[in-house]
C-alpha positions in Angstrom: 77.8 40.3 23.0 81.0 41.7 21.7 84.0 39.3 22.1 85.9 41.5 24.5 83.0 42.3 26.8 83.1 39.0 28.8 86.7 39.8 29.8 85.8 43.3 31.1 84.7 43.0 34.8 83.8 46.7 34.8 81.2 46.3 32.1 77.7 47.3 33.4 76.5 43.8 32.5 78.6 42.4 35.3 77.8 44.9 38.0 75.4 44.5 40.9 73.2 41.4 40.5 75.3 40.0 37.7 78.1 39.3 40.1 78.7 35.9 41.7 77.6 35.4 45.3 81.1 36.5 46.5 80.5 39.9 44.9 83.6 39.5 42.7 83.4 37.0 39.9 81.1 36.6 36.9 81.2 32.9 36.5 77.5 32.3 37.0 76.2 34.9 34.6 78.7 33.9 31.9 77.8 30.2 32.3 74.1 30.3 33.0 72.9 33.9 32.1 71.2 34.2 35.5 71.1 37.2 37.7 70.8 37.3 41.5 67.3 38.5 42.5 65.7 39.3 45.9 62.1 38.2 45.9 59.8 39.3 48.8 58.1 36.4 50.6 54.3 36.4 50.4 52.4 36.7 53.6 52.3 33.5 55.6 55.4 32.0 53.9 58.5 31.4 56.0 61.8 29.8 55.5 62.6 26.7 57.6 66.1 27.7 58.1 65.4 31.4 58.7 61.9 32.0 60.0 62.4 35.7 60.4 63.3 36.3 56.7 61.0 38.5 54.6 62.7 37.8 51.3 64.7 35.1 49.5 67.6 35.4 47.0 67.4 33.3 43.9 69.4 33.0 40.7 66.9 33.5 37.9 67.0 33.7 34.1 65.6 36.8 32.4 62.2 36.1 30.9 61.9 36.4 27.2 60.4 39.6 25.7 59.3 37.7 22.6 55.4 38.0 22.3 55.0 38.3 26.1 54.6 42.1 26.5 51.8 42.2 24.0 50.1 38.9 24.5 50.6 37.7 28.1 48.5 39.4 30.9 50.9 38.1 33.6 54.6 39.0 33.6 57.7 37.4 35.2 58.1 33.8 36.2 56.2 34.3 39.4 53.6 36.8 38.0 54.4 39.5 40.5 54.4 42.3 37.9 50.8 43.1 37.0 51.7 45.4 34.1 54.5 46.0 31.6 55.0 49.4 33.3 55.6 47.7 36.7 58.0 45.2 35.2 60.0 48.0 33.5 60.0 50.1 36.6 61.3 47.3 38.8 64.0 46.3 36.2 65.2 49.9 36.0 65.4 50.2 39.9 66.7 46.7 40.7 69.0 45.9 37.7 69.9 49.1 36.0 69.9 50.9 39.4 68.9 54.2 37.9 69.6 57.3 39.9 66.1 58.6 39.2 62.6 57.2 38.8 61.4 57.1 35.2 58.5 59.3 34.3 55.1 58.0 33.3 55.8 59.1 29.7 59.1 57.1 29.6 57.4 54.0 30.9 54.6 54.4 28.4 57.3 54.6 25.7 58.8 51.4 26.8 55.4 49.7 26.6 54.7 51.0 23.2 58.1 49.9 22.0 57.7 46.4 23.4 54.2 46.0 22.0 54.7 47.3 18.5 58.2 46.5 17.3 58.3 43.6 14.8 61.4 42.2 16.6 59.3 41.5 19.7 57.2 38.9 17.9 58.2 35.4 16.9 55.9 35.3 13.9 53.7 37.5 11.8 50.7 35.5 12.9 51.4 36.4 16.6 51.9 40.1 15.6 48.6 40.1 13.9 47.0 38.4 16.9 48.3 41.1 19.2 46.5 43.7 17.2 43.1 41.9 17.1 43.8 39.3 14.4 42.8 35.6 14.5 44.5 33.4 17.0 47.5 31.4 15.5 47.0 27.8 14.8 49.4 25.0 15.5 51.5 24.4 12.3 50.9 21.0 10.7 54.6 20.1 10.5 56.4 18.8 7.4 58.7 15.9 8.5 57.4 12.7 10.0 59.1 13.7 13.3 57.4 17.1 13.4 54.0 15.5 12.6 54.5 13.0 15.4 55.5 15.7 17.8 52.4 17.8 17.0 50.2 15.0 18.5 51.5 15.9 21.9 50.4 19.6 21.6 46.9 19.1 20.0 44.2 20.3 22.4 42.3 17.0 22.8 41.3 15.1 25.9 44.2 13.3 27.4 43.5 9.6 27.7 46.6 7.6 28.8 48.3 5.5 27.7 47.6 7.3 24.5 50.0 10.3 24.2 47.9 12.7 22.1 47.4 15.9 24.1 49.9 15.0 26.8 51.8 18.3 26.5 48.5 20.2 25.8 47.4 19.5 29.4 49.6 22.4 30.5 50.3 24.1 27.1 47.1 25.1 25.4 45.5 28.2 24.1 46.9 30.6 21.3 50.1 31.2 23.2 50.4 27.6 24.6 50.7 29.1 28.1 47.3 27.9 29.4 46.1 24.7 31.0 43.2 22.9 29.2 40.0 21.5 30.6 41.5 18.0 31.0 44.0 19.4 33.5 41.9 19.2 36.6 40.9 15.6 36.0 44.5 14.7 37.0 44.5 16.7 40.2 46.4 19.6 38.9 44.8 23.1 39.5 44.1 25.1 36.4 45.6 28.1 38.3 49.0 26.9 37.2 50.6 29.0 34.6 53.2 28.1 32.0 55.4 30.3 29.7 55.8 29.2 26.1 56.3 32.3 24.0 58.3 31.6 20.9 60.0 28.6 22.5 62.1 27.6 19.5 63.9 31.0 19.7 64.4 31.6 23.4 67.0 29.2 24.9 68.0 28.6 27.6 64.9 27.4 29.4 63.2 27.2 32.9 63.3 29.8 35.6 67.0 29.2 36.3 68.1 28.6 32.7 68.8 25.0 33.8 68.1 23.6 30.4 70.5 24.9 27.9 68.9 23.5 24.7 65.3 22.9 23.7 66.0 19.1 23.8 67.3 19.5 27.4 64.0 21.2 28.3 61.9 18.5 26.7 64.0 15.7 28.2 63.2 17.0 31.7 59.7 15.6 31.2 61.0 12.0 30.7 61.5 12.1 34.5 58.4 14.2 35.1 56.1 11.8 33.4 57.9 8.5 34.0 58.2 8.6 37.8 55.2 6.9 39.4 53.8 9.3 42.0 54.5 6.9 44.9 58.3 6.7 44.1 59.0 10.2 42.7 61.7 11.5 45.0 60.5 15.1 44.7 56.7 14.6 44.4 56.7 16.5 41.1 53.8 15.0 39.1 50.4 13.6 39.7 50.7 12.3 36.2 53.6 10.0 37.1 53.4 6.6 35.7 50.4 7.4 33.4 52.5 7.8 30.3 55.9 6.6 29.3 57.9 9.3 27.4 60.6 7.7 25.2 63.7 9.2 23.7 62.0 9.0 20.3 59.1 11.0 21.8 61.6 13.6 23.0 63.1 13.9 19.6 59.7 14.3 18.0 58.5 16.9 20.4 61.7 18.8 20.1 61.5 18.8 16.3 58.0 20.2 16.4 58.7 22.8 19.0 61.4 24.3 16.7 58.5 25.3 14.5 57.0 27.6 17.1 
């Protein structure tokens, strides 16, 4: 972003869903890089404070385009875009607010651009994988911290209190966005989906950009893992109390994730 652009409230970046809830300021997008989105409620889902509502407004970060268009069959944080064309079309209508509908040829050009440009891949190995090459392997790591951090990502059966494979429960497969076979043993459905494309290069993190750094994102799981399920105030994790994630663990995992 050019230095003078954040001071220009008429810049297209700050129009429509980039504005604050009052429709005037740009504090939120400048501080958290989130946009205001209207998400339709699925059938059967209602809001306790507004039972008649058919949609909900949320502040959401923009998903990364690194690796995802070519290698992830599900797009957007909630998976509501079944294809890249659908994702591009809704973005053009909802965010860019185009005065016309893009043609099929224009949407196809967007897909081709996102799937083939080298800048859309976080590594040459993933670019090759997108065109039929072998799946990438976890790097071995060089420093002691990176090698210790790798233990959390290896796809092995999780057997607490051992920590090997703890992260791989939810972050397996070539893109680290799949759950592994040990997942269901802890009462977590394998239907869950996680986004992990080029994580070392795509800060901030989480659907609302709530973690500004990679270490912030990893540190979230200190609470996630360490709360026993019977005292967890938000009921977030059936793994609560099975593993104790330390600050040194956070440092090691963060060091390793920077390789990806």
